[in-house]
N, C-alpha and C positions, 0 to 999 in steps of 0.2 A: 216692693214689687207687687203688682196687682194683676190678677188674671180674671177674665170673664169667660166661662165655659158654657157650651151648649150641654144639654142633658147627656149623661153617660150611660151607655148600655154595655155591660160586660167588659168594661175597661177600654173601649174605643171611643174617645171623646170627639166632639166636633171641632171646628176651627176655633182657636183661642186667640183672643186679643191680648196683646202684651204692652205694658207700660212700665218703664224702669222708674224705680223710686229710690235707687241707691243714693245714699247721702255722700258717698265718696266718689269723686270724679274718676272715671276710668283713664288710665294713662294712655298716651297717644303712641301705642305700640301695635304692630300688625298681628301679633299672635293672640291666641285665645286664652288670655290671662283672666283669672277671677280675682275678687277683692281680697282673697287670702294668699295670693301670690302663686297659686298653682297654674301651670300652663298645660292646656290640653293638646296633646300631639297624637293621640290614638283615637281614630274615628270608627265608630260602629254604625253601620248602615243597615237598617231593617228594610227588606225589599218586598215583604209580603206578610199578611196575617195568616195565610193558609198553611196547614201542616198535615202531613200524612200520618201523624201519631196524635194521641190524646193523653200525653203524660199527666199524671194526677197532680203534679206540683206546678203545672204550667197552663194546661188547657182545660176548658170545660168539656164535658162529654160531647156536646154538639158542635164543638169548635167555636171560634170567634165569629161574630157577625161579619159578613163580607164587606170589605171596603169598596164603595162604589168605584167603578173603573176610572171615572174622571177625577177622583181624589187620590188615586195611587200615583206615585211618582213613575214617570216613564223611564226607560233605560237611558234615553238622551239626557233627561233631567238629572238622573243620578250621576252620570258621567260629568256633567257640568258642575254639580255640587262637589264632587270629589276633586275636580281640577281646581276649583276655588279654594277648597280646604288646603290643598297642597301648595298651590302657588301663592296664595295671599295670607293664609292663616297658620302656616308652619306645621301642618299635619304630616307625620312621618310614617304612619301605618294605617291601613284600612282593612276592616273586617266586615264581611257581609253576613247578615243574620236574618232571622225571620221572627215568627213562623219558621217555615222551612224554605231556604233559598232555592232548593231544587224544584220547588213548585213553580218557579218562574221559567217559562219556556225560552225567554230571551236572555237567560243568565250568561251564556257564553258571549253573546254580543255585548252585554253590559261589562263583563270582565275585560274583554278585548278593548273596549272603548276607554275604560279606566286605566288599563295598562299603557295605552297610547297617550292619554291625557296626563298621566303622572308617572313617567318612566322612572324606574328604579325604586319606586315605593312598594313595599311588600303588600300584596293583596291576599288575604286569607278568608276563610269561610267557616262559620259554625253550622253544622249540619247533622241530621240524624242518619245520613248515609244511605237512606233508602232510594234506590235508583242510581246511586253514585257509580256503581260498577259499569253502567252504560255511558257515563258522561265524564268520568275522571280524566281520561286522556285528552278529550276536547277542551276541558276546562284548564288543564295544565298548558295546553298549546295556546289557549287564549291569553294566558298570563297569570293564572291563579298560582300562588306560591305554596300554600299548604292548607290543611283542613284541621279543624277541631271537631271531633265526632262525639255526640252525646250517646253514652252507653252505660247504663246503671247496673245491669245484671247479665251474666252469661247463662243463666238458667232460662230456658225457653218459656216455660210456663210462668215464671216470675216476671220475665220481660213483658209477656203479653198482659199480665195483670197490671203492671205499672203503666204501660203505654196504651192499654186498651186495644192493642193490635198485635197479632201474631206475626211479627216481621223480623225476628232476630236473624234468620239466615241471610236476609237481604242486607241488613246492617253489616254483618261480618264480611259479606262479599264486597260491599262498598269500601270497607276499610282496606281489604286486600288490594282492590283496584287502585285506591289512592296511593298506596305504597308503591305499587308497580308503575304508576304514572309519574312518580317523583314528587308527589305532593307531601313533602317531608319537612320536618318531622310530623308524623301523624300524632296529634294529641287526643287523648280520650278524656272526656269530661264525665264524671260520675257524681250525681247528687247524693249526698249523705242522708239516709233515712233509716229509721229503725228496721224497715223491711229489707234493706240492702246491706246492713252492717255485717251480717254473717257471711256474705259472699265477697266482702271487700278484699280479703287476702287472695282469693282465687282470681279475682279480676286483676289484681296487681301482678300475680304470677303469669297470667295470660299475656298481659301487656309486655312484660319483660321478655317472654318467649317470642313475641311477634314484633318486637322492635318499636312499640308504641310508648309514648310518654303519658302516663296516667296522672290525672289531677282530680282529686276529690273536692267537692264544693259543698260547703254548708248550705242547707236549705234555707231560703230566704222567704219572707212573707210576700210572695208574688204569685201565689196560686189563685186560680179562678174561683175556687170554692171558699176562699178565706178561712181555711181550716188550720193554718199554721199557728202553732203555739210554741213559745220558747221552752216550756218544760218537756215537750216531746221531741225537741230537736236533737239530732245527733251532732255533737260538736267535734272539733279537731282533737281534743284531748281523748275523747272516747275512741276515735278512730286510731290514734297512735297506739293506744293500749292494745287494741285488737290486732293491728298489723305487727306490733312488737312481739306478739306471741309466735310469729312465724318468720319474721325478717329482722335483721339487725339494722336499725335505722339511726342515722346521725344527722342532726340538723345542720343545714347549710345556710338557710335564710333566703334572702332575695338578692340576686345579683344586681337587679335594677330596683331601686326603691319604689318605682311606680308599678312594678309587676304585681299582679294580684296574688300569685301563688308563692308560698314559702316552700322551699325544697328540702328534702331529706335524702341522703344517699341510702341506697338499699344494698345490704350485705357488702359494705365497703366500697361501692361504686364500681364503674362510673355511672351506672344507672341511678336515676333519682325518681322519687314520687313527690308530687306537689299537692299542697292543700290550700285551697282558697277559703280562708276562714273569715268571710265577710261580716259575720255576726259577732263572733267571740274575739277575733284578733283583727279588727277592722283596720283598713288602710286608707281611709278617706283623706287623711292629711297629705297623702302622696298621689292622689288620684289624678290621672292625666287623660281622662276620656271625655269625649263629646259624642253625642248620639243623635242620629236622624231616624225618625220613625218612617214607616212605609208611606205615610201621607205627606212627608216632607217637613215635619216640625222638628225643631232642635230641642233636645232634652238634655239639660246640663247634668242631671243626676238621675240614676236609675230610679230613685225613690221620690223624685220631685214631680208634681203634676204641672209645673209651670213650663210652658212651651211657646216657642215662636214659630209661626208658620212661614217657612221659606218658599213653599210651593206657590202660595198666592203671590208672593213678591216676584218669583220667576215668571209667572204667567201674566203679570201686569207689566212686564218689560223692564224690570229692575236691572241695572248694570251689575257686573260682577262685584264691583266695590260696594255697591249698595247692599247686595246680598251678604257680602262678607261683614259689613258693619252691623247688620241685624244679628248675625251669628256671634260677633264679638260681644254685643250687648247682652245676649242671652247667657253667655258663659260668664260674664262679669258678675252677674247676680247669683252665681252658683252657691248653694248652701254649704256650710262647713262640713256636714256629714249626714249620713242617712238617719241617725237618731233611733235605730232599733234598740229597744230596751229602755228608752227614756220615757218619762211621763208624757202622755199626750201623743205618743207616736201613732200614726195611722198609716196603713198600707196605701200605696198609690192606687188610683182608679184603674190604671192599666195593669194587666197581668204581664208576666214575663213574655208570653207569646205575642202580646200586642206591642211591647216595647222593643223587643229584640235583645238578645243576650250580649 
């Protein structure tokens, strides 16, 4: 596989040219299979690089460079790509990410279009929930199924330090509004850091009280400042020790092998807490994800900088099947795993905010 990229600035590359050099012929099947036999059925669609927060593990202080309007996928193009993914490629679940999806003013139209184009397919969204209190009901009416909310701390001062914005009350209001609108189950995503470990048990207790499902995520080398180091990372084992001091935890594992989170029952259940240990207990062998960036490029792996540009194909008049075939070729060349911890590992050019979670 060979890629030729334009210069990169803060993780947002230009258009990439793709040529497949796989030595093994791809089988003539419609689904998004890779050369290791994995099939991608979970689509993540980043719809913007903009965000209302500046989380230290995700965004630079000044935010990401703005994507020129003519390079950003339109709502109609996103609807078409979702329809192609479901009808021709076997995708069974779609999640909208960013940046922050709520920064798109046409989000409700986008959701409604995708719900019509892919009836019965769950449509979810990863969000920081700022402003969600004003839009949760409309999004649910449009066809959104549920939300994952990023929340690392319940301490207002600590939240402001981590996100560089004093917006915790708005986040909590958004979570409440999502629950009231039926966007359930509301899942809370908390990134594990040394700064948040001491508040982890309080966050779990709050989620249990408020009917939210908490999932802790090991911090990955996707920060804009490239400050991540393995020796400073808080891993799943450290978290379990801290939580175990307050709660009785029993490992359940994964109901679905492709699910990123391993589950533990809390105090005998039925409530559980999840841990996404992408670094120390990686699940690459069972990965079933395919990703679209906000510019319309397919990204087979979160940590791979190889991309195919579907936006250019769409705007050149490619048929649905031609677009689908480009997508299949991109996924066929997916790497076996992210390689964190191995010799020669390099973080991707794009940050998490530019890729989409």
